[in-house]
C-alpha positions in Angstrom: 20.0 -20.5 -10.7 17.2 -20.2 -8.0 17.9 -20.3 -4.3 16.0 -23.6 -4.2 18.1 -25.1 -6.9 21.3 -24.0 -5.3 20.3 -25.4 -1.9 19.1 -28.7 -3.5 22.5 -29.1 -5.3 24.4 -28.5 -2.0 22.3 -30.9 0.0 22.5 -33.7 -2.7 26.3 -33.2 -2.8 26.4 -33.7 1.0 24.3 -36.9 0.8 26.7 -38.3 -1.9 29.5 -38.1 0.8 27.6 -40.5 3.1 28.8 -44.1 3.1 26.5 -47.1 2.8 27.1 -47.7 6.5 26.2 -44.1 7.4 22.9 -44.6 5.5 22.1 -48.0 7.2 22.9 -46.7 10.7 20.8 -43.6 10.2 17.9 -45.7 8.8 17.8 -47.9 12.0 17.8 -44.8 14.3 15.2 -43.0 12.1 12.8 -46.0 12.1 13.0 -46.2 15.9 12.4 -42.4 16.4 9.6 -42.3 13.8 7.8 -45.3 15.4 7.7 -43.5 18.7 5.8 -40.5 17.2 2.2 -40.5 18.5 1.1 -39.6 14.9 2.5 -42.9 13.7 1.7 -44.9 16.8 -2.0 -44.2 16.5 -2.2 -44.3 12.7 -4.3 -47.0 10.9 -3.2 -45.9 7.4 0.2 -44.3 6.6 1.2 -43.0 3.2 4.9 -43.5 2.9 7.6 -44.0 0.3 10.5 -46.4 -0.5 13.8 -44.7 0.0 16.4 -45.1 -2.7 20.1 -44.2 -2.9 21.3 -42.0 -0.1 17.9 -40.9 1.0 17.2 -41.3 4.7 16.2 -45.0 4.8 12.5 -46.0 5.1 12.8 -49.8 4.6 12.9 -50.8 8.3 10.2 -48.3 9.1 7.9 -49.7 6.4 8.4 -53.2 7.6 7.8 -52.2 11.3 4.6 -50.3 10.4 3.3 -53.2 8.4 4.2 -55.6 11.3 2.1 -53.4 13.6 -0.9 -53.9 11.3 -0.8 -50.4 9.8 -2.0 -50.2 6.2 0.9 -48.6 4.4 0.3 -46.9 1.0 3.2 -46.4 -1.3 3.4 -44.1 -4.3 3.4 -45.1 -7.9 4.7 -42.4 -10.2 2.4 -41.7 -13.1 3.5 -40.3 -16.5 2.4 -36.7 -15.6 4.5 -36.8 -12.3 1.4 -37.2 -10.2 1.2 -40.1 -7.7 -1.1 -43.1 -7.7 -1.0 -45.4 -4.6 -0.9 -49.1 -3.8 -0.7 -51.0 -0.6 2.7 -52.2 0.7 2.6 -56.0 0.9 6.2 -56.5 1.9 9.7 -55.9 0.3 9.3 -58.9 -2.0 6.4 -57.0 -3.7 8.5 -54.0 -4.7 9.5 -53.7 -8.3 12.1 -51.5 -10.0 10.4 -48.5 -11.7 11.4 -45.4 -13.6 13.9 -42.9 -12.1 15.5 -45.6 -10.0 12.4 -45.9 -7.8 10.9 -49.0 -6.2 7.1 -49.4 -6.5 4.6 -51.8 -5.1 3.2 -54.4 -7.5 -0.3 -54.4 -6.2 -3.6 -52.9 -7.4 -3.6 -49.2 -8.1 -5.9 -47.3 -5.8 -5.9 -43.9 -7.5 -4.4 -40.6 -6.6 -7.2 -39.9 -4.0 -6.3 -42.9 -1.9 -3.9 -40.7 0.1 -7.0 -39.0 1.5 -7.4 -42.1 3.7 -4.0 -41.6 5.4 -3.7 -40.6 9.1 -0.1 -39.6 8.5 1.9 -38.9 5.3 5.7 -39.4 5.3 7.2 -37.0 2.8 10.6 -37.3 1.1 12.6 -34.1 1.3 16.0 -32.5 1.2 15.6 -30.0 4.0 13.2 -28.4 6.5 13.4 -25.2 8.4 12.2 -24.0 11.8 8.8 -23.0 10.4 8.3 -26.6 9.0 8.8 -25.5 5.4 10.1 -28.5 3.4 12.4 -28.4 0.4 11.6 -31.3 -1.9 13.5 -32.5 -5.0 11.6 -30.2 -7.3 9.6 -32.7 -9.3 6.3 -31.4 -8.0 4.8 -34.8 -7.2 4.3 -34.2 -3.5 3.2 -30.6 -4.1 0.2 -32.2 -5.9 -0.4 -34.6 -3.1 -0.4 -31.8 -0.5 -2.7 -29.7 -2.7 -5.0 -32.7 -3.0 -5.1 -33.1 0.7 -5.7 -29.4 1.3 -8.5 -29.2 -1.3 -10.3 -32.2 0.3 -10.0 -30.7 3.8 -7.9 -33.7 4.9 -5.4 -33.0 7.6 -3.1 -36.1 8.1 0.1 -35.5 10.1 2.8 -34.5 7.6 6.2 -35.9 8.6 9.5 -35.5 6.8 12.5 -37.8 7.4 15.9 -36.2 7.1 19.5 -36.3 8.3 20.4 -34.0 11.2 22.3 -31.4 9.1 19.3 -31.0 6.7 17.3 -29.1 9.3 18.3 -25.6 8.1 17.8 -22.0 9.1 15.5 -21.1 6.2 14.1 -22.9 3.2 13.1 -20.7 0.2 9.3 -21.0 -0.2 6.8 -20.3 -2.8 3.0 -19.7 -2.5 2.2 -23.4 -3.2 4.5 -24.8 -0.5 2.9 -26.4 2.5 4.5 -26.7 6.0 5.0 -30.1 7.6 4.0 -31.0 11.2 7.2 -32.8 12.2 10.7 -33.8 11.1 12.4 -37.0 12.3 16.2 -37.1 12.1 18.7 -39.6 13.7 18.9 -36.9 16.4 15.2 -37.2 17.3 11.9 -35.7 16.3 10.9 -32.1 16.2 7.4 -30.7 15.9 6.4 -27.4 14.3 3.6 -25.0 15.1 0.3 -26.3 14.0 -0.7 -25.7 10.5 -3.7 -23.5 9.9 -6.8 -25.6 9.3 
C-alpha cells in the first residue's frame, strides 16, 4: 500500500471518530475564519464544494458567500471523474448525486467554468507546511488544478481541514499542486507563493 493510501486511511479513520456536534461546531468556526480571508473577501466568483459526511463543513460558508453577492460555482461529477460546474442558487437547489454527493440542479457551465474563479476551495484530507495537499485519490481536483495551470489561471487555492490534518509531510507526486492557504478551526495559514 502506498504512503498516500496509508495516510488517507488513517485520516479518514480519525474523521469517523468525530461526532455530529464536533462537525457542526467546526463548520461554524471554519466559515467565520474563511470569510475573513482577503482572498475570499475580495472574490467575485468562488469555486467551492458541498461537504458531506464528516468532511469539514462548507454549508454555512456557501450560504454566507452567496449572501455577500459572490457567484459560487459548485462541482458536478461527470462519468469520467472530471468536474463540470453549476451556480449555487441556495441549499434548496442541491440534489443527491452519486457517491453520496450533493450537486446543484442548475445549468451546467462546462469544465472550464472554473477558470472564472478568483478563489477555489478544495476538499482534502491533509496539507503540509509546503502547502502540498492530500486529496481523496479520485483525481477530479488534479484535473481541475491542471486545467487552471494550463490556462495560466491563478486563483487562490484554499483547503478546509481540521486542525490535526495539517501534517509534517504529505507524500507528493509530479502532478500534485501546492495550495495557497489552509483554513482550520484554529485559524488560517498561508504558504509560500506558488511559482507562476
